[in-house]
ROLUM-555720 format. One record per residue (C-alpha): residue in three letters; x, y, z. Coordinates in steps of 0.5 Angstrom, whole numbers, padded with zeros to 4 digits, always signed. Layout:
# ROLUM-555720
alaXYZ ...
//
This chain:
# ROLUM-555720
unk+0000-0001+0000 unk+0003+0007-0002 unk+0003+0012+0003 unk-0002+0016-0001 unk-0007+0012-0001 unk-0006+0011+0008 unk-0004+0018+0007 unk-0011+0019+0005 unk-0016+0014+0008 unk-0013+0016+0016 unk-0016+0022+0014 unk-0023+0019+0010 unk-0023+0017+0018 unk-0022+0022+0022 unk-0027+0026+0018 unk-0032+0021+0019 unk-0030+0022+0027 unk-0031+0028+0027 unk-0039+0028+0023 unk-0041+0023+0029 unk-0047+0026+0032 unk-0046+0023+0039 unk-0042+0028+0040 unk-0043+0033+0036 unk-0049+0034+0039 unk-0047+0036+0046 unk-0041+0042+0042 unk-0046+0047+0038 unk-0052+0046+0044 unk-0053+0053+0047 unk-0058+0055+0053 unk-0060+0061+0052 unk-0065+0065+0057 unk-0067+0064+0066 unk-0070+0058+0068 unk-0069+0057+0076 unk-0069+0051+0078 unk-0075+0047+0080 unk-0072+0047+0087 unk-0074+0054+0087 unk-0081+0055+0083 unk-0083+0050+0089 unk-0082+0056+0093 unk-0085+0060+0090 unk-0094+0059+0092 unk-0100+0063+0090 unk-0102+0068+0095 unk-0094+0069+0096 unk-0091+0076+0094 unk-0087+0080+0088 unk-0082+0081+0093 unk-0081+0073+0095 unk-0082+0072+0087 unk-0076+0076+0087 unk-0072+0074+0092 unk-0074+0066+0090 unk-0073+0067+0083 unk-0070+0074+0081 unk-0071+0078+0076 unk-0075+0076+0070 unk-0073+0074+0063 unk-0079+0079+0061 unk-0084+0082+0064 unk-0091+0083+0059 unk-0091+0090+0057 unk-0099+0092+0056 unk-0100+0088+0064 unk-0093+0089+0067 unk-0097+0084+0072 unk-0094+0078+0068 unk-0087+0076+0069 unk-0086+0071+0064 unk-0078+0065+0066 unk-0076+0063+0060 unk-0071+0058+0058 unk-0069+0054+0051 unk-0063+0049+0049 unk-0062+0051+0040 unk-0058+0046+0036 unk-0054+0051+0031 unk-0048+0047+0025 unk-0044+0050+0021 unk-0051+0054+0016 unk-0056+0048+0017 unk-0062+0052+0020 unk-0061+0053+0028 unk-0066+0047+0031 unk-0070+0048+0038 unk-0069+0042+0042 unk-0072+0044+0047 unk-0077+0050+0051 unk-0078+0051+0057 unk-0084+0058+0060 unk-0086+0060+0068 unk-0091+0066+0068 unk-0092+0068+0074 unk-0098+0073+0075 unk-0099+0077+0081 unk-0107+0081+0082 unk-0107+0088+0084 unk-0104+0086+0091 unk-0097+0084+0088 unk-0099+0078+0091 unk-0099+0072+0086 unk-0105+0069+0082 unk-0102+0064+0078 unk-0097+0060+0076 unk-0096+0056+0069 unk-0092+0052+0067 unk-0091+0050+0060 unk-0085+0047+0055 unk-0085+0046+0048 unk-0090+0040+0046 unk-0094+0046+0048 unk-0093+0049+0043 unk-0097+0051+0037 unk-0095+0053+0030 unk-0096+0059+0027 unk-0098+0061+0020 unk-0094+0067+0019 unk-0099+0071+0013 unk-0096+0074+0007 unk-0100+0080+0008 unk-0097+0088+0008 unk-0101+0094+0011 unk-0098+0099+0006 unk-0097+0105+0010 unk-0096+0112+0006 unk-0092+0118+0006 unk-0086+0113+0008 unk-0083+0111+0001 unk-0080+0118-0002 unk-0083+0121-0008 unk-0079+0123-0016 unk-0077+0128-0013 unk-0075+0127-0007 unk-0072+0121-0008 unk-0067+0123-0014 unk-0066+0131-0012 unk-0068+0132-0005 unk-0061+0132-0002 unk-0059+0138-0006 unk-0056+0144-0002 unk-0055+0139+0006 unk-0048+0138+0005 unk-0044+0142+0006 unk-0036+0140+0008 unk-0034+0146+0010 unk-0038+0148+0014 unk-0036+0149+0022 unk-0039+0149+0029 unk-0039+0157+0028 unk-0043+0157+0023 unk-0040+0162+0018 unk-0036+0158+0014 unk-0029+0160+0016 
//
């Protein structure tokens, strides 16, 4: 067997070993989010105060912008390999809703299995006044650029 055949065979074995799915799954998984441990989550009960929740679970991942009484803790594991589309392996969402007395009213926990695929609509809403007309597009910047103007606006 020639040295070239031996090198090519060794190179092929190394490449095939690198493509093994058992080890690469660990290398390309990223964890995103802020999900407290199950032990901490079990300490939060309906009726707990907002400050108790913050002390036990920490700051939420997000607060619902239209309803400041809803805190969301979430995390996900994403597998990314080279140029392929990222794949979500797991998702965990904890929602805590407070009542008007700043006490926990409801605790909800969801996973990736609870999610639904949402069909994105291709419809567009036309926004008038956003597209420049012909003259504004081609002549709108005339006279607005003066490279020799300094701060005292005298041009000197």
